[in-house]
C-alpha positions as CSV (number, residue, x, y, z in Angstrom):
1,X,0.3,0.0,-0.2
2,X,1.0,3.8,-0.7
3,X,0.4,6.2,1.5
4,X,0.7,10.0,0.6
5,X,-0.7,13.5,1.2
6,X,-1.7,15.3,-2.0
7,X,-0.3,18.8,-0.4
8,X,3.0,17.4,0.9
9,X,5.6,19.7,-0.9
10,X,8.1,16.9,-0.8
11,X,5.7,14.6,-3.0
12,X,6.7,11.7,-0.6
13,X,5.3,8.1,-0.9
14,X,5.2,5.5,2.3
15,X,5.3,2.0,1.2
16,X,3.6,-0.2,3.8
17,X,2.0,-3.5,3.6
18,X,-1.6,-4.2,4.1
19,X,-1.1,-5.8,7.6
20,X,0.5,-2.7,8.6
21,X,-2.1,-0.1,7.3
22,X,-4.8,-2.3,9.3
23,X,-2.8,-1.6,11.9
24,X,-2.6,1.9,11.7
25,X,-6.3,1.8,11.4
26,X,-6.7,0.0,14.4
27,X,-4.4,2.5,16.7
28,X,-6.5,5.6,15.2
29,X,-9.6,3.8,16.3
30,X,-8.3,3.5,19.3
31,X,-6.5,0.2,19.4
32,X,-2.7,-0.3,20.3
33,X,-0.2,1.6,18.5
34,X,1.1,0.5,15.0
35,X,4.4,-1.0,15.3
36,X,5.5,-0.1,11.9
37,X,4.4,3.5,11.5
38,X,5.0,6.3,13.8
39,X,3.0,9.2,14.0
40,X,4.5,12.4,15.0
41,X,3.5,15.7,15.9
42,X,5.9,18.5,14.4
43,X,6.4,22.3,14.9
44,X,3.3,24.3,14.3
45,X,0.9,22.6,12.3
46,X,2.7,19.2,11.1
47,X,2.1,15.9,11.3
48,X,4.6,13.3,9.8
49,X,3.9,9.8,9.1
50,X,7.0,7.7,8.8
51,X,8.2,3.9,9.0
52,X,11.1,3.5,11.7
53,X,13.0,1.6,9.1
54,X,13.1,4.4,6.4
55,X,14.1,7.8,5.6
56,X,10.8,8.4,3.9
57,X,8.6,11.0,6.0
58,X,4.7,12.1,4.6
59,X,4.0,15.7,6.1
60,X,0.1,16.6,6.5
61,X,-1.7,19.3,8.6
62,X,-3.5,19.0,11.9
63,X,-6.6,19.9,10.6
64,X,-6.3,17.1,7.6
65,X,-4.7,14.6,9.8
66,X,-7.9,15.1,12.2
67,X,-10.0,14.9,9.3
68,X,-8.5,11.6,8.2
69,X,-9.2,10.1,11.8
70,X,-12.8,11.2,11.9
71,X,-13.3,8.9,8.6
72,X,-11.3,6.0,10.1
73,X,-13.5,6.0,13.1
74,X,-16.5,6.6,10.6
75,X,-15.4,3.0,9.1
76,X,-14.5,4.7,5.6
77,X,-11.3,2.8,5.1
78,X,-12.1,-0.6,6.4
79,X,-12.3,-2.0,3.5
80,X,-8.6,-1.6,3.2
81,X,-7.6,-3.3,6.7
82,X,-9.7,-6.4,5.5
C-alpha cells in the first residue's frame, strides 16, 4: 500500500503492507500503537508519518490529519484493512 498526502510539498510516498495499514487503522480507532508507522507531531501545524526503517516522511497538517482520523473512526477505510 502507498500512503501519501497530496499537499505534501516533497511528494513523499510511504510504502507499507496491508497488515501495517490495518494496524494503523486500528491504532486510530483507539487500539494499540501501530508497530510499523510512527506518527509524530512537528512544529506548528505538522503531522509526520514515517516507518522506523525508512527515511521517507509524509507530512500533513493537523486539520487534514483530524479529518482523516474522523473518516477512519467512521469506517470509511475499513475495506483497506480487511
